[in-house]
C-alpha positions in Angstrom: 0.0 0.1 -0.1 1.2 3.5 -0.9 0.3 6.5 1.0 0.6 9.8 -0.6 0.8 13.1 1.6 -0.1 16.4 -0.1 0.4 18.9 2.6 -0.3 22.7 2.6 3.3 23.5 1.7 3.1 21.7 -1.6 -0.4 23.0 -2.3 0.9 26.5 -1.8 3.9 25.7 -4.0 1.7 24.4 -6.7 -0.7 27.5 -6.3 -3.4 25.3 -5.5 -4.1 27.4 -2.3 -2.8 30.4 -0.6 -0.6 30.2 2.5 -2.6 29.7 5.9 -1.6 31.9 8.7 -2.4 31.1 12.3 -2.5 33.6 15.0 -2.3 32.8 18.7 -5.2 33.9 20.8 -5.0 33.9 24.5 -7.9 33.8 26.9 -7.3 34.0 30.7 -8.8 31.2 32.8 -10.4 32.2 36.1 -12.3 29.8 38.3 -16.0 30.5 39.3 -15.8 29.8 43.0 -19.7 29.4 43.2 -19.5 26.5 40.8 -16.8 24.4 42.5 -19.2 22.9 45.1 -21.6 21.8 42.3 -18.6 20.3 40.4 -17.7 18.3 43.6 -21.1 16.8 43.9 -21.3 15.8 40.3 -17.9 14.3 40.3 -18.8 12.1 43.3 -22.0 10.9 41.6 -20.2 10.0 38.3 -17.3 8.1 39.9 -19.5 6.4 42.6 -18.0 2.8 41.8 -14.4 3.9 41.3 -11.5 3.2 43.5 -10.4 6.2 45.7 -7.2 6.6 44.1 -8.6 6.6 40.6 -11.1 9.1 41.7 -8.5 11.5 43.0 -6.4 11.3 39.9 -9.4 12.0 37.8 -10.6 14.9 40.0 -7.3 16.7 40.0 -6.6 16.0 36.3 -10.0 17.2 34.7 -12.3 18.8 37.2 -10.4 22.1 37.7 -9.7 22.4 34.0 -13.2 21.9 33.1 -14.6 24.5 35.4 -12.0 27.0 34.3 -12.4 26.5 30.4 -16.1 26.2 30.6 -16.7 29.4 32.7 -19.6 31.3 30.9 -17.7 34.6 31.3 -14.6 33.1 29.6 -16.7 31.5 26.8 -18.3 34.9 26.2 -14.9 36.6 26.1 -13.5 33.9 23.6 -16.7 34.3 21.4 -16.4 38.2 21.4 -12.6 37.9 20.6 -13.4 35.5 17.8 -16.2 37.9 16.3 -14.1 41.0 16.6 -11.0 39.3 15.0 -13.2 37.8 12.1 -14.7 41.2 11.4 -11.2 42.8 11.5 -9.9 40.3 9.0 -13.1 40.7 6.7 -12.5 44.5 6.6 -8.8 44.1 5.9 -9.7 41.9 3.0 -12.3 44.3 1.6 -9.7 47.1 1.8 -7.2 44.9 -0.1 -9.8 43.8 -2.7 -10.7 47.6 -3.2 -7.2 48.6 -3.7 -6.6 46.0 -6.2 -9.7 47.0 -8.1 -8.6 50.7 -8.1 -5.1 49.7 -9.3 -6.4 47.7 -12.1 -8.6 50.4 -13.6 
């Protein structure tokens, strides 16, 4: 069996696509103290038949991260940042297109 890989770099070299640029976006994490007791109760219910050591490993590994990442305020900030970034890129693209149009006439 032969597996062929046609990656983005080759596609750009063949002019099949344009380069793709990624921008790092940072969203601060802050725990919602009011939600932590609910998480503890839900965790106990979900892991009811598990060994204590396994429960503790699961709890420390995932519970805090889930609470931080899923905080509604953080989700709203991420969504607002995404929309603002998208609108900024759309406007920049429009301006470039208008400039190209003016230069061609």
